N, C-alpha and C positions, 0 to 999 in steps of 0.2 A: 825512265826506268824501263827495262825490258819487261815484256809480258810475263815471262817465267819468274822474274824477280818479284813482280807485283803479286803473282799468284802465291809464291812461297811466303812472302811477307803477310799476305792476307790469311793464309793457312795458319801461320805461327800466331798471328794476332787472335784468330778465332779460337785456337787451342788455349791461349792464355785467358781469354774471356770465359771459356768453359770451365777451366780450373778455378777461376776466381768466383764464378757464380755457383759452381757445384763442386766444392772441394771434396776430395775422395773420402774424407773421414766424417762427412756431415750429412745429415738428412733431416728434413723437417717433418717426416711422417710420424704420427702418433704411435706410441707403443701399443701393439695389439696383444694384450695380456690374455692368455688362455684361461686364467683364473679370475677373470672379471675386472681387469684393469680399466683404464680410461677408454672411452669410446673412440672408434676410428674417425668419427666425424670431425672435420676441421673446425677449429674455433678461431674466430677472427680477432676478437678483442676481449678485454677483461669484463666489459659489461655483459656480453653474451655469456662468458664463462660463469659469471655470478648467478645467472639464471638457469644453469644447467639442471639443477635439482628442483626447480620450481614445481615440477609435476609430482615430486615425491612428498609434498606436504601431506601429512596424514591427519585424519580426524582425531578429535579428542578421544583418549582411551575410554572404553566403556567400563562401567563399574557395576557390580551386582549390588543387591540389597545389603546395607551395612550389617544387618544381623547375620546374613549369610557369610560375610567376610569374617566376622568374629568367630562363627562356628568353624569355618574352614581353617582359620589361623590356629585355633586350639587343636584341631586335628593335625595340622602340619607339625606342631610341637610333639604330638604323639608319634608321628612318623620319625622325627629326629631322635626321640627316646629309643625307638625300636632299632634304628640304625646304630646308635651308640652301643646298645647291648650286644650287637653282632661284631662291631669293629674292635672294641677294647680288648677282648681276649686275644686278638692277633697282634696287639701293639708291641713292637720291638721283639718280635719272634724271629726265628731263623728263616732263611729262604725256603727251606724244606717245609716248615710249618705253614708258611704263607701260601705255598703252592703257586709260586709265581709263574706266569705265562706271559708271552709277548703277543699283543694284538696288533696285527699288521693291517694298515689301511692304505689304499692307493689314492693318488691325487691329493695328498696332504703335504704339509711342510715337513722339513727334515725332523723336527721335534715330534710331530704328531704321527708320522708314518709308521712308527713302531713304538707302542706304548705298553707298559706293564699292566697287568691285571692280576688280582690276588683273590684268594678265597674270601677274604673280608669284603672286597668290593661286591662280589656276587651274593654273599649271604645278606649283606645290608640291603641291597636293592630288592632281593627276594622278600625280605621281611616287610619292607615298605609296600611293595606291590600287593602282597597278601592282605594287608590291612585296607588298602584302597578297594580291592575287589570285594572284600567283606562288607565294608560300610557304604561304599559308593560305586556299585557295579556298573552304573551308567556313565561314570566319568572316564575320560581318556587317561592314558599313561604313556609318557615319553621318557624312557630310561636309557642310560648309557649302555648297560650290560645286556638287557633283555628286550630292547626294541620298543616298538610303538603299537598301541592298540587304541581304537576309537579316537583317533586324532581330531576328528571333526566335532567332537562333543563340545558343548558350551564350556565345561570345566575340564581342563587337562592338567594332570600332575606331571611336572618335569623333574626328574630325579638324577642326581649324580652322587652315588653313594660315597665315593672318596675322590674328591677333586684334589689332585696333587699326589697321585699314587707313588711317584718317584720319591717324594718327601717321606711318605708313609713307610716305604720299604727300607729306607735308610735311617729311620728313627728320628726324623726331624718333624716337630709338631707344627709345620706350616702347611697343613692340608685341612680339608673341611668337607662336611656333608652338605650338599646343596639341594634344597627342596623348594619348588616353586609351584604355585597354582595359577594357571592361566585362565582368564575369563574371555571367551571369544578371541583367543589368540594373544592376549596381552597379559604380562605378569602383574598380578594384583596382590600376591602374597609371596614373600621370600624369606627363607631361613638359611643363614650360614652358621653351621654348627661345628665347633672345634671340641671334640669330645675329650681329648687328653688334657687340655687347658681348662676345660669346663666353661667354655665361652659360647654363648648363643646370641647371634644377632637376628632380630625379627623385624621385617618390614611389611607393612600393610598399606595399600594405596589409600591416600587421603588421611593418613595418620603419621605421627612421628615415629621414627624407628628407635629400637632399644637394643642395649647390650645387657644381657642378664636382668632385664626388667627396668633398667635405668635409661633415661632418654640420652640420645647421642646427637652430635652436631658436627658437621664438617668444619674445618678451620684451615682453609687454603690460602696461599699467597695470591697476590694480584698479578704478578708477572711470571711468565713462563721461565724466564732466566733465573728466577729464584726457586723454582719448583723442584721437589723431590719426586722422581718418577719411577714407577715400577713396571716391569714386564717380566713374565716368567722366564723367557730366554730369547736371545736374538735369533735362535734357530726356528722360532715359530713364524717368522716372516719370510715369505717366498722371495726368491731373488728377483730383481727388477723393480717394478713399481713399489711393492710393499716394503722391501728392505730399504730402498732409497728414502722413502718417507720416514720410516722408523729411525734410520740413521740421522736424518735431519732433526727429528724429535730429540733423540738422546744427546745431540750436540747443542740443542737449544735450552735444555734444562740445567739446573745446578748440578744434580747428581742422578745418574740412572742406577737403579737397583734391580736385582734379578732374583728369581727363585722362590716367590711366595704364593703363586697360584691364587686361589680365591681369597686367601688371607690378606693380600695386598688391598683388595677392594674394601675389606672390612676395616683396615687401618685408615683408609681415606674417609670412609663413612664416620669413623669414630673421632676424627680430628686429632689423631695421634702423631701428626707430622708428615704423613704421606699426602701428596697433593694430587697426583694424577696417575692413571694406569692406562697404558696403550698395549693392546694385544691384537692378534689376528689368528685366523684358522681355528677358531673356537667352535665347539659344538653348542647346540641350543641349550643343553644341560649345563654348560660351563658358565652361562651368564644370566639366565632368566631369574634365578633366585636373587642375584645381586641387584637387579633393577629396583624393586621396591625398597630394599634396604638402603641403597645409596640415595634414591630420590627422597625417601622419608627422613633422611638426615640432612637434607639441604643441598645435596650434590646433583650433578648432571651426568647422565649416561646415555649414549647413543652409539650408532655405528660411525664409521669415518666420514660419512656424508652428512651427518646430523639427523638421520632418520631414527625414529623410535625402533627399539629392539622388540621384535614380536615373532610369533610363529610364522605368520604370513611373509614377513620380510627377511627371514633367515637366509634364504638362498641368495637374495639380492645383496644382503649385507656381507656375505662371505665370511661370517665369523669375525669380522673386524670390529673391535670394540674400543671405545674411548670413554673413560670415566674420569670426572674431574670434581674437585671440591667445590667449585663455583663456576658460574657462567663466564666470567672474565677469562679464566684459564681455558675453559672449554672452547671458547671462540678463537683464542690464539692457536690452540692445538689444531682446530679444524682448518685453519688457514694453511697449515702444513700438510695435514693428512688428506685434504680434499683438493689439493692443487694438482694440475696435470704434470706429467713427466715426459720429457723428450729424450730420445737417444742422441748421444753426441759422438759416438765413434762406431766403427765397424765391429767392435767386440761386444756390443750390447750394453756398454756402460751408459748410465743415464744421468740426467741433470734436471733438477726441478726449476720451474720458472718462478722467479721472484716478482710478484705483481706489485711490490712496493717500489720497484725500480721502473720508472716510466719507459726506459729504453728497452724493457723486456716484454713489450707487447708481442703477442703471437703473430707470426708472419701472415700476410694476406693470403686468401685462398689460392692465388696463382702459384704460390710456392709451398703449399702444404703437402703436395705430392712428393713421393720419393724422386730423387734425381733420375733414377732409372727410367721413369716414364717419359722424360724429356730427351733422353739420349738419342733415340732414333731420329726424332725430329731435327735436333740440332746437327747431328751428323749429316743428315740429308741436306740441310741448308749449306753446310760447309762444302760438301762435295759438289753441290750445284754450282757454287761460286768457282771452285777449282776447275770444273768442266767448262764453265763459261769463259775462263781465262785461257785455258790450255786447248780447248776444243775436245771433241769426242775422241 
């Protein structure tokens, strides 16, 4: 074979190898999510992956004196009564009477970037804040409408006067007032109050939760495929990592339901047939009150990595909440929500790694970089061979 033929053949073979090893539409690089997605660090095998969150194990939640808990739980009910008195006069009133405005927030999901706020929201939070300042002026307050004061206090009240304002302004009674008391950053008292239906869920750490004074208990299924799942809306999940995992979740359950806000968590806690809630991009005030209610009813609630929900961990959790009727369901959901995601094409479409399939181990470190990092090296190798055959 002539030298030129050998060179041409080698060049063609090298190009074929390049395309085989590095197809144009594939990359092994991890998704670099600006909103806190999976880390850029390469993961070699599933055993290492399972230990990713080992450093996130948190100490047992601190609890104040039981008498203090009782006192503050009674006060939380007073706050709920005050909020009711401000909200009910606005129920099913006209848009003009509600004084609707749109609150715009940057770096939020489609759902959260522009949300309504009414005179009722503001009046209810103002009434609750006034009572806290009057009776416990050294306590902190973290409210949706009027911000944060004394966040470093041992006791901090977290207030969402109307969780589910979209439901409220359209006359749908699937909203609620959320009131929580944090002790050293952890929710120890929680109230979900639905004033129109006259329903009040109360949770206190270390005690059983109640609905209108009666004990409640979760009653969930054992398999995710049999579960009834709630999320407020698919639009609360950001494109990429979050939405891919949410989409896998809704395809893994029996039925996905939408549009209940905090009321969905109350349904799970009460054992009324809802099994699991998956949400993202929540504010601290959207979930703190739910934690003692659900845990006191026998449920499990964490972020998507299995961490406790707390003031300290809010930024790390990114408002991603998973609530389940039991630990069996929770563990199955965490396998989906805590799995890494890889891009599979140039358009940013993603695919989750199924660790139940042994053929889906993550590639070795030699191939975890994007193909673009190897292009210059391989091109140089090919050209070197061509020059060697053809001469300079």
